[in-house]
N, C-alpha and C positions, 0 to 999 in steps of 0.2 A: 142508202142513198140515191140523191138526188143527183141533178147534174152540176152543182158545184159541188158537190162532193168528187164525181167522176173528173170534174176538171183540175184539181187537185192532185190527183190520184197521174192521172196522164201527164201533167208539167212535172210533177218528179218524176214520173218513171223516163219524159224526151230526155230529164236535165241528165240525169245517172246513165243514160246508153248513151247518149252526147259527148259527157265527159268520157266513158269509158273508150270510146271508139276514138277519141281525138288523143288519148294516151298511149295509143295504141302503137305508134310511129317511134312512141320512148323503148316498144321492146322488141325492134328490129335487129341488133347489136348482136344478137347469138343468147346463147342458153341465162349467160349469165344477167343479162337485162330484161329478160323475159321471165326467170321464175325467182330473182333478188336482186332487182331495181339495181343492178350495177353495183352493188353497195356503196348506197347512196343515200340511203332513209334518214332521218334526221329523229331523234329520241320521239319525240311528241306526234310523230308521224306514223311509227313504226307502232307507239305504244297504242294509240286506240285504233289500230287496223288489229291489232291482238284482242283488245277489247271487246271490238266490230265481231269480229271473227267467232266468238263464245257468247254473243247476244244476236240469237236470230229470233225467228219465230215463233220457235219449238218452245223458246226459253219462258217467256212467260206464262205460257199452257201449263208446259211442265212444271213451273212452280206453282200454279193456279190447283194441278192437281197432287202435287205434294202438298201443300198449306192444308188444302180440304181434307186429304184422307188419314195424312201420319202430323199434322202441326206444323209448327214453324221448326220444331227442333227436325224434321226430315228436313229438311236443307243442309245439313252437316254431308248429305250425300254428294254437295258438291261444294260448299264453305271446305271442307277435311282437304281438297287441294288446296287450299291455300297455303296451306304448308310447305308443299313441295313449290309452289311459286313463289313464296317468300325464298326458298332456297336458289332458288334460281336466280334471281336478282345477285346475291353476292357470291355464290358459288360458281354457277353453272354457265350466264349470259356471255361472260369473257373468255369463258376457254371456248365456246360454240361461236365466237367471231373470232378469235383466235387460229381457229381450224380451217375457215374460209371453205365451205364446203357447201352444195347448195342444197343438198337432202339430208337427215339425219341417216339415211341406209350410208349415203356415201363414205359418211364418217367409217363405216366399220374398216374398208380398205384403206384404209388412215392405220385404221387401230391395229388390224390384227391384218394377215397377210397367208398368201396358197390361196390352195383351191377353194379350202374350207370358207376363207374369207369372201370370198366368188358367190359362194352357194349362200352363205349369210346374207349378204348385200341384195339377190336376185330376189332369195325367198322373202326378206324383208319389202322390199319395194314392190312384189306384188299383191303379199298380206295386206299392207296399209293399203296401199291404193284401192285395190277390188272391195275384197269382203267389209273390211272394216271401214273404210271411206266413203262409200256407195250406204253403206248401213247409214251412218253419220248423213249424208244426202238425203238420203231416205226420209230418216226422221222427220228433220227442216221439212223436205216436203210435204210430208206427211200431215205438219201443223200447218203449210199454207194451206192444205186442202180444207183442213177443218173449218179453218177461219173464211175459206172462199163459199165451205156450204152453211158455214151459221150466216154470213150475211147476205145467202141467196142471190149473189154476182150473179151466177149464170142464168137467174129466173129473173132478174133484172133486164137482161137482154132477149129474151124469150124461148129461151131452151129450158125444159121444162123439166122437173125432176124423173131420172134413170138408172140404169146400172151404167151405162159409157158417163154418168157425171163427173166420177172421181178419173176415169180416165181420163177426160178432156181437161180437168183441172189438172194434171201432173203432167202433160204435154204442154199446156199453156206455162205454166211456172217452170218448165225445163227448156222450153224456146225462150223466156224473157233473160233469164240468169247467163245464159249461154251466150247470146247476141255481142256482152261485153268480156265476160270470162275467159270467151276461148278466146280471143283476138286481142287484148289488150294487155295481158300479162299482168304481171305484182301492179309493176307503177300503178295502173290501169284500177287494180281491186282495190292498193292502200289508198288511193284519191278518194276513191266512191266512198269510201270505209267509213273516211275521216266526216264524210257529209252527212252518209248514212246512220253512222254511231249516235250525233247530237241532234237527230232528226227522231230516231227510235227511242234515245232517253225521254226526250221533251212529250212524246205520244205515249210512252208509259207512265209519266206525272202527270198527265191531264187527267188520262183514266183513272190516275189515282186521288186526285185531286176531286172530282165530277162524284166517285164514289161515295168521297168522304161525306162531300157536302148535302146528298141525296141519301144521307143515312143519319144526319144532322150532327156532323162532325166526329173528331177526334173520342173522345169520351165517349161518347153514344154506340160509336162503333165497336169501342172495346168491353163494352158493357153489354150489347146484343151477343158477340162473340160468348162471351162469358155466359153466360143464358141458354144455347143452343145445348150445354151440357153433354154427356159422350167422352171424345177424347181431349185431352186437353190442348189446344191449338196455340196458348200464349208464351208458353215456357220456352225459354233458348235451350235448356237442359233439361227434362226433363226429373227435378228431383223433388220429393217431401219429405218433410219432418217427421218419422214414423215414432212407434216407440221409444221411451229412452231419449230421446233428443237423436238422435243418428238419423242423418238421410238416406232415401231409400227410392230405387228407381218408382215413379210413379206408376200406381196401378192404371191409370186415364194415360200413359203416354202413346203417343201412338206411331209409337216405334220401340221394339226389343232394348237392352242393355246389350245384347251381342252384336244386333247389328250396327247401336250406335259407337261403342267399341272398336269395331271395325274400319268404319268411318275413320276417326281421329287417331288408332295408333297401329292401323295397318294399309288401309286403301292407298294412302297419298304416296306411300313409297313405294308398295306392292305394282302400281300402275304402269304401265307402257310409258309413260310421260312424265316420269317419278326423277328425270335431269331436267327434261323444261319438253322434248317432245314434239315433234311434227310441224303441226304450222308455226307455232311459238319460235322453233327454230327456224324456219324461211324466216321471220321478221328478223330474228337477233344475227342473224349470218347477214343480211340487207341492209343492215345497220353502218351508220359513218365508218367507228371504230369502236371501240371494246366500252370506254367510257358513255355512248351514246347506247350501246346496246343494256346496260343495266340499269341507264334511267328508263330507256323504254320500257325493261319488265317492272319499276319501279310505277310507273304511269299508268302500267295493263293495271296489276294488283290496286291501286288506289280507285281508277273507274269501276273496274268488275265487281269489288267486293262492297267499299265504302257507297261509291255513289247511286250505284242502280240496284242493290237486293232490297232498299226498301220500298220503291213503288210498286214492284212486285206483289210483294209482302203485303202491301196494305190492301192490294184491287184483291187479292188469293183470299184476305180476309172477310171482303166486303162479299164476294161470292156465296160466300159459305152464308150470309145472313141472307141475301136477299133471291139466292136459290137453295133454299135445304134440304130439297129431295131431286137436286140435280145426279143423275145416275154421274155421269161424266165431268165429275170436275173440270177437266181440262177444258170445256166449253163454254165452264163461268167468266174466264176474260174475253172471250169477241161478245160472250153476250150482254156483259155489261157496255161495253161498245155500242150495241145494236142498241139497249133497251135507254140509254140513258146520254147519251151523246148528240148533240143538238147537229143541223147542216155544218157544213165547213169545218168544224172538230173534227165528226167523224171520218171526213174526205182526211185531212191531216192525219189522225190515228192510221187508219187504213195505210197511207202515204207509208207511215212511220215503222208500221210491219211491213209491209213489203221490202223498207230497207232493211229492215233487221233480217230479212231474210235473203234478200239479194248479197250481201255482206257475209255472211257466212257463207254461204253455197259457192258462191264464187269463190273464196277462200278456197272452201272444201277441193274445188274443181281445179285450180292452178293448183294445188299442194297433190291431186295427185295424177295428174297430168303430169308433175315436174320426177315422180317417180318412174313411171313408165316411159320416160323420153331417158331422161338423165341414168337411172338405174337398169332400165334393161335395151330400152333399145339401142343408146348410144352407147352403152359398157360391152353389150353382148351382142347384138344383131348387127348393127351397122356402126363397129367406131372409129369408120374411118369417113363416118357421112362429115359433110360440111355444115357452116352453122345455119344456114338456108334450107337442108333438109331437116334439120332439128329442128326450128320455128314451127317448120311444118308440121314434121310430127307431133311438137309439141301441140298447137290448135286440133288437130285430128285427135289425139290421147284425149283432152278438154271433152269433145265430143262423145266421146267414148265411157270416158267416167261418167257425165250430165246422164246418159243412157241409163247405165247400170243402178244409176239411184234412182231415176224415175220408177226401174221397177221395182225396187224395193222398197219405194214409198208405196205401189198400187198395191205389195201385198204387206204391209202392217198395216195396225189397225190403233193403237195407242202411244203415245210418247214416250209416259213415264216408263213403262216394259222396254223397249227398242233404247233407249237412255242406259238403263240398269245391264241390258246385253252387251250393249259397248264397252261398257264400264267391264263385264264379268269376261269376256273376250280378252280383254285386255290387260288382265291380274295378270299377276307372277313373275315376268322381267323383269320387274321393276328393278331388284336390289343388282340384281347386272348389269341393268345401267348405271347406275351410280357407280359399283366399282368397278367398273370398266377404266373411268378416269385417274381412280386413284391407288389403283393395285394390278401390278403387272402381271402376276398370275390368272386375270381373267384372258379367259381366249377365245376365241370364235367358237369353237364347237360348244363352249358352253353357253354364249349368248343366243345361237344357232336354238338350240333342247328347249332354253329358257322359253324363249319367242312362241315356238311350235306348242311344248307342251299346256303353257300357257291360255293359248288359243284352243288347241282340243280341249282341257278339262272346264275350262269357263262357259264352252260353247255346250257338251255334253252337259252339266249339272244345269246348263240353264234350259235347256229345250227338251232334252230325253226324259219323254215320262219316267219311267223307272227308275233313271239316274237324277231325277231333277229337285236340288237341293231350294225350297221354299224360302227357307230365311237365307235373306241376303246375304247378312253378316257371317252364318255360316258355310255359305256359300265361296266366299272372298279367301275366308283362312282354309277351306278345302285346298280352291285351286293354288292358293300361296305356299302350300304347304307339297304338296305331290308336285308342285312344276322347280320349288326349291332342291328337292329329294334328287330330281333327272337331273340339274344342271349341274348340281356340286359334284354330283357322280361322275356324270359327262366330264366335266372339269379332272377330274382325281385322275381318270383313265386315259386321258390326250394329251398330248405333248404340251408345254407354254409356248407362247411366241418366239420367232429367234429374234435373236440381241438386235439383228439389225432394223427389223421391223418397230422395234420398242424403242429404242436410240432414237428412230425418226421419229415416233409419236411424242417422244418426249420433247426431243427439238426444237418442233412446232407448236406445241398446246404448251409445255411446260408446267403440268397442276401441282399442286403444292400436296403434303402429308408423306408419309413415312412410306409409304408404297414405291417410289421410282430412285429409293439410294442408290442402288444398283446403275441405274442412267447418269442420277446426277454425276456420279463418280466419272461413266465410262466418259460421258461428254462435258463434264467441268462446268455446265449451265446452271445456273441458280434458278428454281421457280419463281414463274411469274406473279403465285400467289402464294398468301398463306394461309393454310386451309382452318387451322383453329382461329385465325382471326376471322374470318370469312363466315366460321359458323357461329359463333359467335353474336356477331354483326347482327347473323340471320336470324338468332333466335331472338334478339331484340326488336328488329324488324316485326319477328312474328308477334309480339307482343303490342305494337304499334298496330300495325294492323289490323288481331282481331279486337283489340281494345277500341280502335275508331268504328268500326264496323256495330258489333255489340252495342256500343254507347250510344251510339245515334238512334238504333234498333230501340232500346230502352226508352229512352226520351219521349219518341214518337210515341211507342205503344203504352205509355204512362204508366212507366214498372222505373221509377226514379230511383230505388236501391238498383236494381242492376245497369242503371244506367251512369251512376254515380263510380262504382266496382270497377265496371269494363273502361270508363274516363279515365280513372287510377292508374290501370296496366298499360294505357295508350300515353300515358305522361311516364311511366316508366320503361316504357320501351321508346321512347322519343329520346327522354335523357341519355339511357347506357347508350341508342345512336351518335350522340353527340359527343358524348365522352371516348366513344371506339373511332371516330372522326377526328380525335386528338391524340388518339395512340400513335407510336412511334413506329415504323417496320424494321425489323431486324435487319442488319447489316448480310450481307452475305459473308459464307465463312471463306475463309484464305482456298483459293486454288479454284472457287465456281466465278462463274460470271455475272454481274450484277443484271437484272432486265431491264432491256430499254424504256425510258419513262420513269 
């Protein structure tokens, strides 16, 4: 990097920090202002912020590693979450907005009652804010450290390599993001997210274009990838025609059939974000109203899956060709930047990676602090605290979360391994989180058991040598099966929630489905959703989303049959959604009130 590159990076950082600090004035009204922006976000801002949150500096490094070792099909590890994210659009987005909570942990005392619900809320807040969230911050910081090391940034200012270099990098990036994330609240986070997302996307596109040009064009890149031999890197679903014309799992696939099946049939509903979850809920709760929350969820899905998947994949394929002997495939992305980008473009792309890093980590800091402040400090330690005291507590909690994330980063080695650990320790409770919205019998004890069991079993099968399960699909299946047995047994051995608690939850959220028939009769309220209709809409939306994503990929990577097939799938999904949009909602039954609007 030369002086012009540094000038671009410094200008970007000054702009982001200035905007965040300026918007800190909007986070002085209390916890609702600080953590959910006073529930006033428009759909385009909330949706972009959700997309920016999932696009960190670790993401292109992670995908470079996945494609380089497991092929394009390895991306189903995160593509599979698109199923849950589409269901979130039509089934859960409006429910979360009607709940009017600050964190998803707060929902537990709306849905359940008594001491068990309080234990569940506190345990969930601690588990998500500290180990799970800080591991997430840690692997984002680790990716930033890898980029700093690859670009030799410390050496360019006269600091020679040594054992303290990683520590300096971790401290530097921690201070950087804390300067505005800890003080501006969610308004500062989402406002900077908007600019950071599009800058980060521009950076990814620049790296992809430059890499393809240097390899002689896209057709040449595809030919050179095929010539590498070994793992089938280009297959979206690695099937091959076997004897007798039957299709079978490719012998050159980068992932096993059990792992692939775990991704598409298990992971998306068993994970702790099966009903939206975490920082996404923060954005939905911050939206202006239910319709804005639904639009925000759709916009996120388009940006996350259709728009930005393929620049990352193209760069990963280029790295395989250019650096065939590279041991750490995750370093392919920053090495391409350093080797092929000219001045100005290098500075712009480095600034884009910093933008991606800051957008994710600032969200995780704000999200983790919301648990510590709203669900632990305000709920159990100082329920009588003033709003000013809670704001101070929120800012101090941001410092604590950042520090613990920095510790996790310092002791981590590679992004993909930590990403899989995050998935493993979050797998198991997903079915409970779905059912609690639609079945009265789910109780606080069942959710508490599922959360703790999933965390412990996922951790043990991931890190304990004698019990570690190397096949990732089998690990997820084992964790889900054991967790399910534990929570079902716990639910059957404990009492259901009281009628008063169930009536209050149903009256506020008014979910659909047959699981709340008793509450409908008791309260006289018609559900505010048609669950069957919403599930059908989600099915068509999934066809549209996957069809668009894989269709674009098929045409980009010179696989026209694949492109046309998925384009037809997308058209079927679009036509189904249009037809569903003209469907007349069922009229309320006699004796039940029609929902407002």
